[in-house]
C-alpha positions as CSV (number, residue, x, y, z in Angstrom):
1,X,61.5,122.5,170.7
2,X,60.1,120.7,167.9
3,X,59.9,122.6,164.7
4,X,56.2,121.3,164.2
5,X,55.4,123.0,167.4
6,X,56.1,127.0,167.1
7,X,52.8,127.6,165.3
8,X,51.1,127.8,169.0
9,X,53.3,130.7,169.9
10,X,51.7,133.8,168.1
11,X,48.7,133.7,170.5
12,X,50.9,134.4,173.4
13,X,53.2,136.6,171.5
14,X,50.1,138.9,170.4
15,X,49.1,139.5,174.2
16,X,52.9,140.4,174.5
17,X,52.6,142.9,171.8
18,X,49.5,144.3,173.3
19,X,50.9,145.2,176.3
20,X,54.6,146.8,175.2
21,X,55.0,150.5,175.8
22,X,56.9,152.7,173.1
23,X,59.6,153.8,175.6
24,X,62.6,155.0,173.5
25,X,66.0,153.6,174.8
26,X,69.2,152.3,173.7
27,X,69.8,148.6,173.4
28,X,71.7,147.2,176.2
29,X,75.1,145.6,175.4
30,X,73.7,142.5,177.2
31,X,71.3,142.1,174.1
32,X,73.5,142.4,171.3
33,X,73.4,139.2,169.3
34,X,77.0,137.2,169.5
35,X,79.3,137.8,166.4
36,X,79.3,135.2,163.5
37,X,81.1,132.0,164.8
38,X,84.8,131.8,162.7
39,X,83.8,131.8,159.4
40,X,86.8,131.0,158.0
41,X,87.2,127.7,157.5
42,X,90.0,125.9,159.3
43,X,92.1,123.0,157.6
44,X,91.1,120.6,159.7
45,X,88.5,121.7,162.5
46,X,88.3,119.9,165.6
47,X,87.0,116.4,165.2
48,X,86.7,116.1,161.7
49,X,89.5,113.6,161.4
50,X,86.4,111.6,163.1
51,X,84.1,112.6,160.9
52,X,83.1,110.0,158.1
53,X,83.8,110.5,154.4
54,X,81.1,112.1,152.8
55,X,82.3,110.4,149.6
56,X,79.6,107.9,148.0
57,X,79.6,106.3,144.7
58,X,82.5,105.2,142.7
59,X,85.0,108.2,144.6
60,X,88.3,109.3,143.1
61,X,91.0,107.4,141.9
62,X,94.1,106.6,143.1
63,X,93.5,106.8,146.9
64,X,92.3,110.4,147.0
65,X,89.4,111.2,149.2
66,X,86.8,113.8,150.0
67,X,86.3,114.8,153.9
68,X,83.8,116.8,155.2
69,X,84.8,120.0,157.3
70,X,81.3,121.6,158.0
71,X,78.4,123.3,156.9
72,X,77.2,127.2,156.5
73,X,73.9,126.8,157.7
74,X,70.9,128.9,156.8
75,X,71.5,131.2,159.7
76,X,75.0,132.0,158.4
77,X,76.9,130.3,160.6
78,X,79.6,128.1,159.9
79,X,79.5,124.7,162.0
80,X,81.2,121.2,162.3
81,X,77.8,119.6,162.5
82,X,77.9,115.8,163.4
83,X,75.9,113.8,161.1
84,X,73.0,112.9,163.9
85,X,72.5,116.6,164.1
86,X,69.9,117.0,161.8
87,X,68.5,120.3,162.1
88,X,71.8,122.1,162.7
89,X,72.5,120.6,159.2
90,X,69.4,121.5,157.2
91,X,68.8,124.6,159.4
92,X,65.6,126.7,158.7
93,X,65.0,123.9,155.8
94,X,63.6,121.9,158.5
95,X,60.8,124.1,159.4
96,X,57.7,123.6,157.8
97,X,56.1,126.9,159.0
98,X,58.5,128.9,156.9
99,X,57.1,129.9,153.4
100,X,58.8,129.3,150.3
101,X,60.8,132.0,149.4
102,X,60.8,133.7,152.8
103,X,63.8,134.6,155.4
104,X,61.4,133.9,158.7
105,X,58.5,131.9,159.9
106,X,55.0,132.9,158.8
107,X,53.8,133.6,162.2
108,X,56.4,136.0,163.2
109,X,55.5,139.5,161.9
110,X,57.8,141.7,159.8
111,X,58.4,144.3,162.7
112,X,60.0,141.6,165.0
113,X,63.9,141.7,164.4
114,X,65.1,137.9,164.6
115,X,68.8,139.5,164.6
116,X,69.9,138.2,161.4
117,X,73.9,137.7,161.8
118,X,74.7,140.2,158.8
119,X,74.0,143.8,158.2
120,X,72.4,145.1,155.0
121,X,74.3,147.3,152.7
122,X,71.3,148.9,151.0
123,X,72.7,149.6,147.5
124,X,70.2,152.1,146.1
125,X,70.2,153.3,142.7
126,X,70.2,156.9,143.1
127,X,67.9,158.9,143.5
128,X,66.0,156.3,145.6
129,X,67.1,156.0,149.0
130,X,66.6,154.3,152.3
131,X,63.6,155.9,154.8
132,X,65.1,155.2,158.3
133,X,63.1,155.6,161.4
134,X,63.8,158.5,163.8
135,X,63.3,157.1,166.9
136,X,65.1,154.0,168.9
137,X,63.6,151.0,169.9
138,X,62.2,150.6,173.4
139,X,63.8,148.5,176.3
140,X,60.5,146.4,175.8
141,X,60.6,146.2,172.0
142,X,64.1,144.9,172.4
143,X,62.9,142.4,175.2
144,X,60.6,141.3,173.0
145,X,62.5,140.7,169.8
146,X,65.0,138.9,171.7
147,X,62.3,136.6,173.3
148,X,61.2,135.7,169.9
149,X,64.4,135.1,168.4
150,X,65.1,132.6,171.1
151,X,61.9,130.8,170.4
152,X,62.3,130.8,167.0
153,X,65.8,131.4,166.1
154,X,67.5,133.8,164.0
155,X,66.2,135.4,160.8
156,X,67.5,132.9,158.1
157,X,70.3,134.4,155.8
158,X,70.8,131.5,153.2
159,X,67.5,131.0,151.0
160,X,68.6,129.2,147.9
161,X,72.4,129.8,147.5
162,X,74.0,129.3,143.8
163,X,77.3,130.8,143.1
164,X,79.5,130.9,145.6
165,X,83.1,131.9,146.0
166,X,85.9,132.7,148.6
167,X,87.8,135.6,148.9
168,X,91.7,136.3,150.5
169,X,90.2,136.8,154.2
170,X,88.5,133.8,154.3
171,X,85.0,135.3,154.0
172,X,82.5,133.4,151.7
173,X,80.7,135.3,149.1
174,X,77.0,133.5,148.1
175,X,74.9,134.5,145.3
176,X,71.2,134.3,146.6
177,X,68.8,135.1,143.6
178,X,65.7,134.1,145.1
179,X,66.0,137.3,147.3
180,X,67.9,139.4,144.8
181,X,71.3,139.5,147.1
182,X,74.7,138.6,148.1
183,X,76.0,137.6,151.0
184,X,79.6,138.3,152.4
185,X,80.2,136.1,155.5
186,X,82.9,136.4,157.7
187,X,83.8,136.4,161.4
188,X,84.1,140.2,161.5
189,X,81.0,141.9,159.9
190,X,79.2,139.9,157.7
191,X,76.7,141.7,155.1
192,X,74.5,141.7,152.3
193,X,74.5,143.7,149.2
194,X,70.7,144.2,148.6
195,X,69.2,144.0,145.1
196,X,65.6,144.2,143.5
197,X,63.7,147.4,142.6
198,X,65.2,150.3,142.8
199,X,68.9,149.3,143.9
200,X,71.9,149.2,141.7
201,X,71.9,145.1,141.8
202,X,68.6,143.5,140.1
203,X,69.1,139.7,139.5
204,X,72.8,138.5,140.7
205,X,74.1,135.5,139.0
206,X,78.2,134.9,138.7
207,X,80.3,136.3,141.2
208,X,84.1,136.8,141.4
209,X,87.2,138.6,143.5
210,X,90.0,139.9,142.6
211,X,93.3,140.2,144.4
212,X,92.1,143.2,146.6
213,X,89.2,141.5,147.6
214,X,86.8,143.9,145.5
215,X,83.6,141.9,144.4
216,X,82.1,141.4,141.2
217,X,78.8,140.3,140.2
218,X,77.1,139.4,136.9
219,X,73.7,141.2,136.9
220,X,71.7,139.0,134.3
221,X,68.7,141.3,134.4
222,X,70.7,144.3,133.5
223,X,73.2,142.7,131.3
224,X,76.1,144.6,133.4
225,X,78.9,143.4,135.9
226,X,79.0,145.5,138.8
227,X,82.1,145.8,141.1
228,X,82.0,146.8,145.1
229,X,84.8,147.4,147.5
230,X,85.5,144.8,150.2
231,X,83.2,146.5,152.5
232,X,80.6,146.1,150.3
233,X,80.2,150.0,148.9
234,X,79.4,150.3,145.1
235,X,82.4,151.1,142.7
236,X,81.4,151.2,139.4
237,X,79.6,149.4,136.2
238,X,81.2,147.4,133.8
239,X,79.4,147.3,130.7
240,X,77.9,150.2,131.1
241,X,77.6,152.2,127.2
242,X,75.2,155.4,127.9
243,X,71.8,153.8,128.3
244,X,72.8,150.4,126.6
245,X,74.9,147.2,128.1
246,X,77.2,145.3,126.4
247,X,76.2,142.2,127.6
248,X,72.8,140.8,126.9
249,X,72.3,138.2,129.6
250,X,75.9,137.5,131.4
251,X,75.5,134.3,134.0
252,X,78.9,133.4,135.2
253,X,82.4,135.3,135.5
254,X,85.5,134.6,137.0
255,X,88.6,136.6,137.9
256,X,92.2,135.8,137.2
257,X,93.9,136.9,140.2
258,X,97.3,136.9,138.6
259,X,96.9,139.0,135.4
260,X,93.9,140.6,136.8
261,X,91.5,139.6,134.0
262,X,87.7,139.2,134.1
263,X,86.2,136.5,132.1
264,X,82.2,136.8,131.6
265,X,80.0,134.1,130.1
266,X,77.4,136.0,127.9
267,X,75.1,132.8,127.5
268,X,72.1,134.1,125.0
269,X,75.2,135.1,122.9
270,X,77.1,132.1,123.1
271,X,80.2,133.9,124.0
272,X,82.8,134.4,126.3
273,X,84.4,137.7,127.0
274,X,87.4,138.3,128.2
275,X,88.2,142.0,129.8
276,X,90.9,143.9,132.1
277,X,89.4,145.1,135.6
278,X,88.4,148.5,134.2
279,X,86.0,146.8,131.6
280,X,88.3,147.1,128.5
281,X,87.8,144.2,126.1
282,X,90.4,141.9,125.3
283,X,89.4,139.0,124.0
284,X,85.9,137.2,122.6
285,X,85.8,133.5,122.4
286,X,82.8,132.0,120.2
287,X,80.7,131.9,117.4
288,X,78.8,135.2,117.3
289,X,76.8,136.6,114.2
290,X,78.9,139.2,112.2
291,X,77.0,142.0,113.6
292,X,76.8,140.9,117.2
293,X,79.5,142.8,118.5
294,X,79.4,146.0,116.1
295,X,82.5,148.0,116.6
296,X,83.5,146.3,119.9
297,X,87.7,146.0,119.8
298,X,89.3,143.3,121.2
299,X,91.1,139.6,119.5
300,X,88.2,137.4,118.3
301,X,88.8,133.6,119.0
302,X,86.9,130.9,116.9
303,X,84.9,128.4,119.3
304,X,81.8,126.4,118.7
305,X,80.0,127.5,122.3
306,X,76.4,127.2,122.3
307,X,74.7,128.2,125.6
308,X,77.8,128.4,127.6
309,X,76.9,128.8,131.1
310,X,79.6,127.9,133.8
311,X,83.3,129.0,134.2
312,X,86.0,128.2,136.5
313,X,90.0,129.0,136.6
314,X,92.2,126.3,137.6
315,X,96.0,126.2,137.3
316,X,96.8,127.8,133.8
317,X,93.4,126.8,132.4
318,X,90.2,128.0,131.7
319,X,87.2,125.5,132.0
320,X,83.9,126.3,130.5
321,X,80.5,124.4,130.6
322,X,78.9,124.2,127.1
323,X,75.5,123.5,128.1
324,X,73.9,123.4,124.7
325,X,76.4,121.0,123.2
326,X,76.8,118.9,126.5
327,X,80.2,119.3,126.9
328,X,83.4,120.7,129.0
329,X,86.0,123.2,126.9
330,X,89.4,123.4,128.6
331,X,91.4,126.4,127.4
332,X,94.8,128.1,128.1
333,X,94.9,131.4,129.8
334,X,95.1,132.9,126.7
335,X,91.7,131.1,125.4
336,X,93.3,128.6,123.4
337,X,91.9,125.5,123.0
338,X,93.5,122.5,124.9
339,X,91.0,119.9,125.4
340,X,86.9,119.3,125.6
341,X,85.1,116.1,126.2
342,X,81.2,115.6,127.0
343,X,79.4,115.4,129.8
344,X,76.0,113.9,130.7
345,X,73.3,115.3,128.6
346,X,70.1,117.1,130.2
347,X,66.7,116.7,128.3
348,X,65.5,119.8,127.0
349,X,66.6,123.0,126.5
350,X,69.9,124.1,128.9
351,X,68.9,125.4,132.0
352,X,71.3,128.6,133.3
353,X,71.7,127.0,136.6
354,X,71.5,123.5,136.2
355,X,75.1,122.7,137.1
356,X,78.1,124.0,139.4
357,X,81.6,124.0,138.1
358,X,85.3,123.7,139.7
359,X,88.8,122.6,139.0
360,X,90.8,121.3,142.3
361,X,94.6,121.6,142.2
362,X,95.6,118.4,140.6
363,X,93.7,119.6,137.5
364,X,90.5,117.5,138.4
365,X,87.3,119.2,137.2
366,X,84.0,119.0,139.0
367,X,80.7,119.5,137.8
368,X,77.3,119.3,140.0
369,X,74.2,118.4,138.7
370,X,70.7,119.4,140.4
371,X,68.6,117.1,138.5
372,X,70.5,114.0,140.4
373,X,72.3,116.1,143.3
374,X,75.5,114.4,142.3
375,X,78.9,115.9,142.0
376,X,80.9,114.1,139.1
377,X,84.8,114.1,138.9
378,X,86.5,114.4,135.6
379,X,90.2,114.1,135.0
380,X,92.1,116.5,132.6
381,X,91.6,114.6,130.0
382,X,88.1,114.0,130.4
383,X,87.9,110.7,132.1
384,X,85.2,109.9,135.0
385,X,87.1,109.5,137.8
386,X,84.3,109.2,140.4
387,X,81.5,111.0,141.7
388,X,79.7,111.4,145.3
389,X,76.8,112.9,146.6
390,X,73.1,112.0,146.3
391,X,69.6,113.4,147.2
392,X,68.7,113.9,151.0
393,X,69.2,116.6,154.0
394,X,72.2,114.6,155.6
395,X,76.1,115.4,155.4
396,X,77.3,114.9,151.9
397,X,73.8,115.0,150.4
398,X,72.5,117.9,148.4
399,X,69.2,118.8,147.2
400,X,69.9,120.5,143.8
401,X,73.4,121.8,144.1
402,X,73.6,124.8,141.7
403,X,76.9,125.9,142.9
404,X,80.4,124.9,143.5
405,X,83.9,126.6,144.3
406,X,87.4,125.2,144.9
407,X,89.8,127.2,147.0
408,X,93.6,127.6,147.1
409,X,93.5,125.0,149.7
410,X,91.6,122.2,147.6
411,X,88.3,122.9,150.0
412,X,85.5,122.3,148.2
413,X,82.3,124.4,148.8
414,X,78.8,123.2,147.4
415,X,76.0,125.6,147.2
416,X,73.3,123.0,148.1
417,X,70.7,125.1,147.0
418,X,67.3,123.7,147.8
419,X,68.7,122.9,151.6
420,X,69.4,126.6,152.0
421,X,73.0,126.2,152.9
422,X,76.8,125.6,152.0
423,X,78.9,122.4,152.6
424,X,82.2,122.1,152.9
425,X,84.6,119.7,151.9
426,X,88.2,118.6,152.1
427,X,90.0,117.3,148.9
428,X,93.0,115.3,149.5
429,X,95.2,113.7,147.1
430,X,98.1,111.0,147.2
431,X,101.0,113.4,146.3
432,X,101.7,116.5,148.7
433,X,102.8,118.2,145.5
434,X,99.2,119.0,144.7
435,X,98.6,120.6,148.1
436,X,101.7,122.8,148.1
437,X,100.7,124.2,144.7
438,X,99.7,127.6,145.0
439,X,96.0,128.4,143.6
440,X,95.3,131.7,142.8
441,X,91.5,132.1,141.6
C-alpha cells in the first residue's frame, strides 16, 4: 500500500473500535512482535560486496574507499537495504501523514499499540513515578493493535538522531533530543531512556560509553552528566554540587576507555573538562574568566577555545571542533596541543549541533555539515583529502547529518538527522596495518 493512501483507514478503524469488548486476557504468544533483527553490524553483510560505493565527490586519497553496509531505519531495525528500496531506507520519513515531532501517523490514536521495537525505561525523578494500568489488554484489543500495526507499520523510534556511539556489545546508542530520549538498540532487548518533565534526563546532548558499557549522557538543560548502567538503570550524577551544577551547558562528551577518563565540553564557557569516571576534575582546557571556576581543583591548560561543540577520541589523540573559530584542535591524551587547522566557516553564530566529528584508525578526521549534508575528510595534518554525500534520501545521501561515530572496526555511523535514520559505512584503507590497529573509544 502506498503511504499516501493510509489516510483512508481511520473510518474502518473507528468501526472496529466501536465493537471491541473489554475482555481481560493475556496476549497470545503468537501475537508477540518479532525481536529486533541483529543490531550488531557484521563486517560485511551478505551482498555488501555487490553494493555500489556510497562515496561521491572527491573521495579519500590513496585508493581508500567507503562502502555502504546498511541502515538503522526509523523503526530501529538494521537493514542492508538495496538502493532501489527507497521506503526501507527512509522509513517513516516518506509518510506524508506523520506530523513533525511525532512517532506515529496522525490517524492512529495514542491508545493503539504500534509495537515499537524498544521497551521504555521511564527514568522518573523521585518522587514522580509512572502510573500503570491494573487490567490487562483484551484479546480483541490485541487483535486490533496487531492489525493496525500491520497496516501502518511499527511505531517510529528514531525521530531526529543526533549524537551516536556504539558499545562493546555491538549495541548502537542514539541521542534523540526532539523527544528527549536516548535509544539503545541491540539484538537482545532494545530500550529507550526516556527524558523530559519529571524525569532525571531533561535534554540529552552528547553520549559516551565506558569499558564496562556504562552509559554517560550530557544533559544540556540540567548542566550535568548522567550515568546509567548497561541495562539503562540510573546510577549517579556527575557535576551535581548541592543545588548547583558544575557545567553550564555541556554539549559533547567522550570517554577514553583505556584510562577511564571523561571529557566534557562546556560550550558557553569555552572549556573542555577532563574528569575521572567518578566526576573528579583532573584538568581544564580553555580560556575561562578568572572567576569562572571558583575553587574547582585540577590543572588548567590555556587554549584559545571559542564555543567548542564536538569531541572525538582517536588513537592517542583528542580532537575538538572549535566552532567559534571554525577550526579543529588536535591534542594528545594529556590535552597538550599537537595541531590545529581551519575548516569551512559558518555564517552567523555557531550552532551547537551543526557538525558531527569522528576519527578513523588512520587518524583521518571526518566532519559532517548539516548545511550542505556533506562529510569532509581531513588528514591528521589538516589537508582536505576528500568528501562524500549530498542532500537526499538515497544511500550515501543525507539530510542534515548532525552526528558521527567511528568504531574500532573502522565502521562509520552517520546520524542522518532529518531522514530519521543512522547509515553505516565501512572505511577501507590500502594498508592492512590500519585495520589491525586496536581502537579503544
